KOLZARO-743751 format. One record per atom (N, C-alpha, C): residue in one letter; x, y, z. Coordinates in steps of 0.02 Angstrom, whole numbers, plus 32768, in hexadecimal, padded with zeros to 4 digits. Layout:
<nodes>
AXYZ...
</nodes>
This chain:
<nodes>
MD1D64A9F6A63MD1B44A676A42MD1E44A2C6A3FID1CB49F16A52ID1F549B56A52ID20749A16A0BSD247499869FESD25D498A69BASD25A494069A9RD258491569DCRD25448CD69CFRD23748AA6A0CDD22748696A04DD20B48446A3CDD23C48426A76VD22048416AB2VD248483F6AEFVD25347F66B03DD29047E26B0ADD2A1479E6B1FDD28D47956B68PD26547616B79PD25247566BBFPD28E47506BEDRD2C647386BD4RD30247336BFERD31747776C18LD31247AA6BEDLD32447EE6C01LD2F548066C38LD2B547F66C31LD285480B6C64LD29247E76CA6RD2A447A86CA3RD2B447846CE1RD2EF47A36D04GD32247B66CDEGD35B47D86CFCGD348481A6D1BFD31F48416CF8FD30848816D13FD2E248786D54VD2B348486D56VD28C483D6D92VD2B848296DCDAD2E947FE6DC1AD31647E96DF7AD33B48246E14VD355484F6DE9VD379488A6E01VD34948BA6E24AD30E48C46E09AD2DD48F26E26AD2C848DA6E6CED2C448996E76ED2AF487F6EB7ED2E9487C6EE8ED324486F6ED0ED35F486B6EFCED37F48AF6F07LD37748DC6ED5LD39A491D6ED4LD3E449136EE1HD3FE48DE6EC2HD44548CD6ECBHD458489D6E92FD48748B06E68FD49848876E2EFD4B748456E41SD4E248456E74SD50348066E87SD4D147D46EA2RD4A447EA6ECDRD47247BC6EE9RD44247A46EB2AD43047D26E85AD40347BE6E4EAD424478A6E21AD46547946E13AD48947656DE9AD48D47206E0AAD499471F6E4CAD49D46E06E6FAD45846BD6E6FRD42346E46E75RD3DF46C96E74RD3CF46A86E31LD3EA46C46DFBLD3DC46AA6DB8LD41146786DA1YD444466D6DC9YD47B46406DB7YD49E46576D77VD4AB46986D72VD4D046B36D38VD50746E06D52AD53646F06D27AD56C471F6D39AD55047666D3EQD56C478C6D6DQD55447D16D75QD55E47F96D35QD59647ED6D13QD5A448116CD5QD56E48036CA0AD55A47C46C9BAD52647B16C6BAD4E447D16C7DLD4D447D46CBELD49547F36CD3LD496483E6CC4SD4CD485F6CD1SD4D248A76CC2SD4CA48B26C77RD4E648866C4FRD4E0488D6C06RD49648846BF1DD47348566C10DD42C484B6BFFDD40248886C12VD41048A56C4BVD3EA48E16C60VD3F6491A6C2ERD43449236C18RD44349586BE7RD41E494A6BA5RD41B490B6B90RD3F748F96B53RD3AD49096B59LD39148FB6B94LD34A490A6B9FLD33E49566B9DED36A497C6BBCED36349C46BBBED36849E06B74ED39649C46B4DED39C49D96B07ED35E49C76ADFTD343498C6AECTD30749766AC8TD2CB49A36AD7LD2C449B46B18LD28B49DD6B2CLD2974A276B23GD2D64A3A6B1AGD2E64A816B14GD2DB4AA66B55AD2E94A876B8DAD2DD4AA66BCEAD3104A8B6C00GD3254AB76C2EGD3504AA16C65GD3254A836C9BLD33A4A4A6CB5LD3114A256CE5LD32C4A296D2CFD36E4A366D32FD38C4A396D74FD3BB4A766D78TD3C04A906DB4TD3F74ABF6DC3TD4284A996DEERD4684AA06DDERD49B4A796DFFRD4CE4AA86E1ETD4DE4A9B6E5BTD5164ABE6E7CTD5434A886E9ATD5794A9C6EB7TD5A54A6B6ED6TD5864A4D6F14RD5514A6C6F2CRD5344A546F6CRD4EE4A376F63AD4CC4A466F2BAD4874A306F26AD4704A296EDEVD43D49FF6ED5VD41A49F86E94VD3D14A086EA1ED3B54A356E7AED36E4A486E83ED34B4A486E40LD3094A3B6E43LD2E04A3D6E07LD2D24A856DF4TD2D64A926DB2TD2BE4AD26D99TD2724AD16D94AD2554B096D81AD20C4B0B6D77AD1F84AD96D41DD2204AD46D0BDD2114AA36CD6DD2184A5C6CEFGD24A4A526D1AGD2534A106D37GD21849FC6D63QD1FF4A2B6D8AQD1C44A1E6DB4QD1874A0F6D89RD1814A326D51RD1484A266D24RD14D49E16D02LD18B49CD6CF4LD194498D6CD1LD18949516CFFLD19949576D3FLD19B491C6D6BLD15948F66D6CPD11F49156D77PD0E148ED6D77PD0D148D06D32LD0E448F46CFDLD0D948D96CBALD105489D6CADAD14348A06CC5AD17048676CBCAD157482A6CE1HD13B48356D1EHD11F47FD6D43HD0E647DC6D1BKD0BB48046CFCKD08447E96CD5KD09D47C16C99VD0CE47DD6C76VD0E947BB6C3BVD10947796C4ELD13047786C83LD152473A6C98LD12047076CB2AD0EA471E6CD3AD0B746EF6CEAAD09446CF6CAEAD08546F86C7BAD06546DD6C3EAD09446AD6C1AHD0D446BD6C1AHD10646916BFAHD10A464F6C1ETD10846506C60TD10946126C88TD0CA45E96C7BED091460B6C78ED05245E86C6BED05345C76C26LD06D45EC6BF4LD07245D06BB1LD09E45936BAFAD0D845976BD0AD106455E6BD1AD0E645226BF3AD0C1452F6C2AAD0A244F86C4FAD06B44D76C25AD04745006BFEAD01044E56BD6AD02844B36BA3FD06644BC6B8CFD07F448F6B58FD0B744616B71AD0C344626BB2AD0F544356BCEAD0DD43ED6BC9ED09C43E36BD5ED07E43A16BCFED04A43A36B98PD04843736B6CPD01743746B35PCFD0436F6B51GCFA243936B32GCF5C438F6B45GCF3C434F6B2BPCEFD43456B3APCEDA43096B21PCED843086AD5LCED942CC6AB9LCED142C16A72LCE8C42A36A67LCE6242C36A3FLCE1E42AC6A34LCE1B428069F7VCE0642426A01VCE07420E69CDVCDC041F569C0DCDA941FB6983DCD6641E36970DCD6B419C6957LCD49416E6978LCD4A41276965LCD0F41146939NCCE14142692ENCCA641386904NCC70410E6925SCC8340DD694CSCC5340B0696CSCC6C409D69B1DCC3E409369E0DCC5340806A23DCC5940346A2CGCC53400F69F5GCC5B3FC769F9GCCA13FB169E7PCCAD3F7069E3PCCEF3F5669D0PCD003F6B6988SCD3E3F7D697CSCD523F93693ASCD9E3F946936SCDB83F9968F9SCE003FA068F0SCE183FE06911ACDF14016690AACE0440566928ACE0940506974RCDDA402C6992RCDDD402169DBRCE1C3FFB69EESCE2F3FC969C6SCE6C3FA369D5SCEA93FD069D1VCEAB3FFD69A0VCEE4402B6999VCEE7405969D6LCEAD407369EBLCEAD40A06A25LCEC3407B6A64DCEAA403F6A6EDCEBD40196AAADCF08400D6AACRCF253FFA6A73RCF6D3FEE6A70RCF93402F6A7CACF7C40666A5FACF9F40A66A68ACF9D40BC6AB1RCF6640B06AD3RCF6340C26B1BRCF9540996B43ACFA0405B6B2FACFD240326B52AD019404A6B42LD02440616B05LD06640796AF1LD07740BC6B10AD04540E66B1BAD05041296B36AD02141366B71PD02C41156BA9PCFFD411C6BE2PCFFA41626BFEGD02D418B6BF1GD02C41CF6C0BGD00441FF6BE1CCFED41EA6BA7CCFC542156B7ACCF7B42096B86ECF55423E6B81ECF0C42386B87ECEEF42346B41LCEDB41F76B2DLCEBC41EC6AECLCE7141E46AF7MCE4B42176AE7MCE0342196AF3MCDDD41FE6AB6ACDB141CF6AC1ACD8A41B26A8AACD4641D56A86RCD2F41DC6A48RCCEA41F06A3DRCCCF41C46A05FCC8D41C469FCFCC6E419569CEFCC3A41BA69A4ECC5041D06969ECC2241F2693AECC3041D768F5SCBFD41BB68D6SCC05419A6896SCC1741CA685FGCC4441B46833GCC5041D867F5GCC9141FD67F0LCCBD41E867C2LCCFC420A67B9LCCF3424D6795TCCC04254676BTCCB54294674BTCCA942CA677FHCC7F42BB67B0HCC7342EA67E7HCCB342F46811ACCD542BD6820ACD1142C2684AACD4742EB6828ACD4E42E567E6ACD82430B67C3ACD77435667CBACD38436B67C8ACD2943B267D2ACD3843C7681AECD2A439C684AECD3843AB6890ECD8343B0689CICDAA4384687CICDF343876883ICE0D43C86866ACDF543DA682BACE0C4418680BACDFC44556836ACDC44452685BACDB0448B6885ACDD1448A68CAGCDF9445668D8GCE1C44526918GCDF244386951RCDB7441D6943RCD8C44036977RCD9643B86984LCDBF4399695CLCDCE43516960LCE1543476948DCE3643146962DCE7C43086951DCE8742CE6921VCE654296692EVCE7242586908VCE30423568FASCE2B421568C0SCDF041ED68B2SCE0541B36885FCDD441886875FCDE1414D684CFCDAC41486816GCDBE412C67DDGCD8D412167A8GCDAD41186765YCD83411A6731YCD99411066ECYCDB1415466D1ACDF1416166DBACE0D41A366CAACE0941B26680HCE10417F6655HCE0E418B660DHCDC8419C65F4GCD964194661FGCD5241A6660CGCD4141EE661BLCD6F4213663BLCD6442596648LCD6E42836609ECD5042BE6609ECD5D42ED65D2ECDA742FE65D2PCDC643076596PCE0E43166594PCE23435165BFACDFB438665C1ACE0E43C065E9ACE0F43AF6633ACDE04386664AACDDF43726691ACE19434466A0RCE2843166673RCE5F42E7667FRCEA2430B667FACEA843406658ACEE843656654ACEFA43866696RCEC7439366C0RCED543B46700RCEEA43836736LCEE843426726LCEF4430F6759LCF3342E7674AACF5342D1677FACF85429C6779ACF62425B6789HCF774225676AHCF5441E56777HCF8341AB676CTCF734175678DTCF9941376784TCF6740FD6782LCF7340CE6755LCF474095674DLCF5040666789VCF18405367A7VCF1A402967E3VCF093FE067D3RCED33FD767ABRCEBC3F93679FRCE903F906761YCE943F58673EYCE623F48670BYCE2C3F1F672FECDF43F3F673EECDC03F1E6766ECD913EF66739PCD893EB56744PCD573E8F671EPCD113EA76730LCCE63EA766FELCCA13EBE6709LCC733E836715ACC3C3E926736ACC093E606747ACBC53E7F673CVCB923E576742VCB4D3E70673DVCB283E5D677DLCB063E8D6799LCADF3E8267D5LCA973E7567BFLCA7E3E3A67D1LCA3D3E2467B8LCA0B3E1C67F1PC9CE3E3267E7PC99B3E26681BPC98C3DDB6820DC97E3DC4685DDC96C3D7E6866DC9313D6C6838GC9363D31681AGC9023D1B67ECGC9113D2A67A4HC9453D536797HC9573D606752HC9753D206734PC9643D0E66F6PC97D3CD066D9PC9C93CCA66D9LC9ED3D0266CFLCA363CFF66CCLCA553CF36711ACA2E3CFE6746ACA483CF36789ACA563CA96797ECA3A3C7D676EECA473C366776ECA8D3C226760LCAAE3C4E6739LCAF13C3F6720LCB263C546754DCB5E3C306755DCB953C446780DCBBB3C806762RCBBE3C806720RCBDE3CB766FBRCBB13CC766C0VCBAE3D0666AFVCB813D1B6679VCBA93D2F663BPCBA13D0B6604PCBC23D2165C6PCBA83D6665B1LCBD43D8F6599LCBC03DD26585LCB883DD06552ACB8C3D9F6525ACB593D9964F1ACB143D8A650EACB123D6D654BACAD13D5C6569ACAAA3D9A657ELCACC3DD46580LCAA93E126593LCA853E316557ACA8F3E15651CACA6B3E2F64E1ACA203E2C64EEGC9FF3E6364E0GC9B73E6664ECGC9A53E7E6532EC9D73E84655EEC9CB3E9C65A3EC9D13EE865A5TC9B03F0565D6TC9B93F4C65E5TC9DE3F506628VCA193F6E6626VCA473F6D6660VCA543FB56677YCA503FBF66B9YCA5E400266D3YCAA9400B66DCACAC2404566C4ACB0A405366CAACB15409E66D2GCAEB40BE66FAGCAF54104670BGCADF413666D6ACABA412066A4ACAA3414E6670ACA7C41876690GCA8B41C5667BGCA6841FF6694GCA85421B66D4NCAB641FA66F2NCAD54214672FNCB104240671BPCB0C42826725PCB4342AE670FPCB8342A46735RCB804282676ERCBBC42766796RCBE7423D677ATCBC942126751TCBEB41D5673BTCBF041D066EFLCBFB420866CFLCBFE42076685LCC3541DA666BECC6D41D66691ECCA441AB667AECC8F41626679WCC67414D66A9WCC4E410866ACWCC1C40FB6674TCBF2412C6667TCBC141256630TCBE5411D65EERCC1B414265E3RCC41413B65A5RCC5F40F6659ELCC7A40DB65D4LCC97409865D3LCC61406565C2VCC27406B65E1VCBF1403B65D7VCBD440406590RCBCD407D6577RCBB340866533RCBDE40606501ECC2040656509ECC4D404064DCECC443FF564E4LCC383FDF6521LCC2F3F97652DLCBEE3F7E6510FCBB93FA56515FCB773F8F6500FCB6D3F9564B4DCB8C3FC66495DCB813FD3644EDCB8F3F956423GCB603F8563F8GCB693F4D63CAGCB5C3F0963EARCB483F076429RCB3C3EC7644ARCAF33EBD645CGCAC93EEB6448GCA813EE36455GCA6E3EEE649DICA993F1064C3ICA893F1E650AICA723F66650FACA393F70652EACA1D3FB36534ACA2F3FD16578SCA384013657ASCA45403665B9SCA03404865DAAC9FD4039661AAC9C0404A663EAC9BB40966645PC97E40B06648PC97540F86650PC990410F6694PC9984150669CPC9B2416966DCPC98841526717AC9AB4145674DAC98B4130678CAC9A3415F67C3PC980416167FCPC997418B6833PC9DF417A6847VCA0841AD6853VCA4C41A16869VCA4B418768B1ACA61414A68BAACA5E412968FCACAA441256919VCAAD41426953VCAEE41416975VCAE7411469B2GCB1340E269B7GCB1140B469EFGCAEE407369DEKCB01403F6A02KCAE83FFB69F4KCA9C3FF669FAECA8140126A2FECA39400B6A3BECA10402E6A05ECA25406C69F3EC9FF409069C1ECA054070697CFCA414058696CFCA4B4037692CFCA1F3FF96928GCA1F3FD1695EGC9F63F95695FGC9AC3FA56959RC9963FDC6979RC9503FEE6977RC93B4001692FVC9664029690EVC956403E68C9VC9564002689BMC9863FD468A5MC9893F9A6878MC94D3F6C6883AC9383F6568C2AC8FD3F3B68CFAC8BE3F5868AFKC8BE3F9A68A9KC8843FBB688BKC8843FB5683FTC8BE3FBF6820TC8C23FBF67D7TC8CC3F7967BBRC8EE3F4C67E2RC8FE3F0867CCRC9223F076789TC94E3F376781TC9753F3D6743TC9BC3F236750PC9D73EF86725PCA1E3EE4672DPCA4B3F22672CVCA813F1D6752VCAAF3F566758VCAF63F3E6748LCB1A3F65671FLCB5F3F566711LCB8A3F6F674BVCBB43F436767VCBDE3F5467A1VCC223F346798TCC503F4267C5TCC903F1F67C7TCC883EE167F2VCCB83EB367EBVCCB23E736810VCCB63E7D685BDCCD33EB46872DCCDA3EC068BADCC9E3EE668D7FCC6C3EF568ADFCC323F1B68C6FCC113EF568FFTCBFA3F1B6930TCBDD3EFD696BTCBA13ED0695BDCB9C3E99697FDCB633E6B6977DCB253E8B6996LCAEC3E826974LCAAD3E9F698CLCA793E686996PCA513E6C69CAPCA1B3E3B69D4PC9EA3E3F6999GC9D33E046984GC9A33E02694DGC9C33E096909CCA053E056905CCA293E0D68C5CCA5F3DD768BFACA713DC96882ACAA73D9B6873ACADA3DBF6847KCB183DBD685CKCB4E3DDC6835KCB713DA6680ERCB753DB067CBRCB943D7E67A1RCBCA3D9E6775PCC073D826775PCC3B3D9E674APCC2A3D956700LCC3F3DC566D8LCC343DC0668FLCC713D9F666FVCC643D76663DVCC993D51661BVCC8C3D5065D0ACCBF3D3765ADACCBA3D286565ACCA43D64653APCCCB3D996539PCD093DA6655EPCCFB3DC465A3VCD313DCA65CBVCD2C3DEB660CVCD383E356602PCD043E5F6609PCD0F3EA76601PCD333EC3663ELCD653EED6631LCD8E3F0A6666LCD833F556669SCD7D3F6E66A6SCD773FB666B1SCDB93FCF66CEPCDDD3FFA66ABPCE1D401366C5PCE11404466FELCE254031673ALCE1D405C6775LCE5E40836780SCE5A40C46781SCE9340EF678FSCE89411467D0MCEC0412667EFMCEBF41556827MCED34199680BVCEAD41CD681BVCEBA420F67FFVCEC242426837WCEEA4275682AWCEF442AA685BWCF0742EA6836RCF0543216859RCF154361683BRCF5F4366682AKCF6F437D67EEKCFB4438467DAKCFD843B4680AGD01443A2681EGD03B43CC684BGD03043BE6894LCFFF439368A5LCFF1438368EBLD02C435D6909RD04343746943RD07843536968RD05F434469AEHD062430569C1HD04942F16A02HD06342AA6A10PD07C429D6A4CPD094425A6A5BPD05D42256A56GD01F423A6A62GCFE7420B6A5BGCFDE41F76A12LCFE8422569E4LCFE34215699DLD01B41E5698ADD05741F169A4DD08E41C36997DD07C417C69AEAD05C417869E8AD04941366A03AD014411669D7LCFE5413D69BDLCFB141216992LCFCF41066951VCFFD412B6933VD01D411568F6VD04440D56902RD06940D3693ARD08F4097694ARD060405C6958AD0294069697BACFF94034698BACFDC4016694BACFC94042691CACFAD402A68DDACFDE3FFE68B8AD01D401368B6AD0513FEC6893AD05C3FA868B5ED05E3FA868F7ED0683F68691BED02F3F38690ELCFF23F506913LCFB83F24690ALCFB33F0B68C2ACFC43F366892ACFC33F20684CACFF43EE76841TD02E3EEA6861TD05F3EB5685ATD0493E76687EED0313E7E68BCED01E3E4468E5ECFE13E1F68C8RCFB23E4468ADRCF723E276899RCF683E23684EGCF9B3E376828GCF953E3267E0GCF613E6067C2WCF583E9A67E1WCF233EC867CBWCF2D3EE46785LCF6A3EE7676ELCF773F04672CLCF833ED066F6ECF763E916707ECF7A3E5C66D5ECF3A3E5C66ABVCF423E52666AVCF093E4F663DVCF023E086623PCED33DE2663DPCECC3D9C6627PCEBB3D9865DCACED03D6265BDACEBF3D586577ACE743D57656EGCE5D3D766538GCE163D77652AGCDEF3DAC654ESCE133DD86572SCDF13E0F6595SCDDF3E476564LCDB53E73657ALCD9F3EAB6551LCDAE3EEC6575LCDD93F166557LCDEB3F576572LCDCC3F8E6548PCDBE3FC86565PCDA33FFF653CPCDD640176509ACDBB403564D3ACDE7404A649CACE1A407D64B1ACE0A40A564E5ACE3940D964FBACE7B40BB6513LCE7B407B6528LCEB8405C653FLCED6402B650DTCEB4402164D5TCECE3FF164A4TCEE040126462GCED54054645EGCEE440786420GCEAE406F63ECGCE72405C6400GCE3B405463D1GCE21409663B8PCDEC40956391PCDD340D26371PCDBB410663A2DCDA940F363DFDCD924123640FDCDC841386440ACE0541246433ACE3B41366461ACE484180645FGCE6041996497GCE7141E0649BGCE7041F964E1
</nodes>
């Protein structure tokens, strides 16, 4: 019975001797001293509790145990080589951007691809950090973006995250809406309006929590659940049908038949974080983190203008935690 794991180096030495049937030639093949090779073969024999070679002054031959070991050693070394090759180059990193339109997350990904052209950073587009956090925890996704402080504490505890940007919010208005005539919409002007912000979508609970805090006490009602629309065309179709204003970020894609207006007085900010599984190591992740930091510096993404409105979770308010 094997008393401990077998070092692949010992198996490589055994195979070389078994194929050469000559210690000097095997040592030269492995670029090691003959004495060191002989010592490794003895260690392997002690580990396995079996003699592997018969040695005379004229010849080296495999014993019955040595003949039995040789094909097994080939299999083990082939698997070891395959394992090493699988991790010699990093595999693809799957990054959820939430939307296929222009966004801060898209900018981070584009910069990271430029910083690490040898890495395969694969984008996907599925709305909702609540859903993405579960996918990351299950190993089906690597990186996503969203309002990390809006996740349940247990979900957030499984993730590493870094703040990318304080994104100003805007309202998407159907053509003909009275507020569409304004260049900027004061937050107070939404009083009495019913605005869609993902209510009822289990994938975007973090966004719903952020919006509930923004709407509470301001006379703004949340629109009832609507069909989950993925992609510009489907989103536009649903909005044309419901004609309900939608809360979005300022970078949200422009849609035909709609007017996007930034919110002001105050400017509500949505803290966008990049999140990934704790313990994940990948050069593509390093590039994403670096890209986020560079863009935040270049574009002032982490500056908080005077008179802005941040959620309580980032200001130490009563709902922080």
